[in-house]
N, C-alpha and C positions, 0 to 999 in steps of 0.2 A: 404706287407712289404715295397716295393719301394715307394708306395704312402706316407707311414708314414715317411720314410727317406727324401723324397722330401719336405714334409710339415715341418719337423724338420729343414731342411736347409733353407726353406723359412722364417720361423719365428725366425731364429737365429739372434741375434743382436751383435754377437761377431765381432770385427773389423778384425779378422783373418779368417773369414768365407771364404771357398774356392770359386772360381769363379763357375759360372753355368756349364761351360764345364768341369772343374776339378771335380766337384761333380758328374756330370753325368758319367764321366769316372770311378770314384771310385765305383759307383753303377753298372757299367757295362751296362749302357743304353745310348741311344743317347741323345744329348742335346736338340734335337727337342722334344723328348718325355717328357723330364723334363720341357720344356717350355709349352707344352700342359697341363701337370698336374698343373703347376702354374696358368695358365689361368683358368683352371677348378676350382681350389680352390678359386681364387679371384671372380669368377662368382657365386659361390654357398657357401656362408658362413656356411650354415647348414652342408655341407660336411666337412668343416674344423672343426666344433664343434664335429662331430662324430669321426674324427681322433684324436682330443685332448683327447677324453674320453679313448682311448686306452693307453695313456701315452707315454713316450719316448720309442723308440725301444731299445732293448738290444742286445749286441753282440751274445748271444745265439739264439735269434730270427732270427737275420740276418744269422747266420750259418745254421740254420734249413731251412730257405728260400732258401739259396744257394744250399744246398743239394737237396732239392725238385726240384729246377729248373734244376739241373744237371740230375736228374732222368728223368725229362720230356724230356730233350734233347736226352738222351739215348734211350727213347722210341719213338722218332720221333714226339713228340707232339708240338715241338716248331720249328719255322723257324730258319734257320741259320742267324746270324747277318751279315755275310760276304758272298759275292758271290764267289764261287770257280773260280779261274783263269785258263784259258786253256793254 
């Protein structure tokens, strides 16, 4: 899902498109990961075509992906994005 949303952002031609950092923040990812995905898309046009075949992401798909991510966090399957401070 994140890949599709990054691709959507990358191909957006709207002059009001959010900045890279703002988009990454809205997706809940680091801007460095967003940059990595953009480089990956630009290096492999076939991968971009595959993502286009899925169409635009919907709010329902995003909600479902967020719920799934939350469940993975609760099961301890994901690393914490922030290190605890002592």
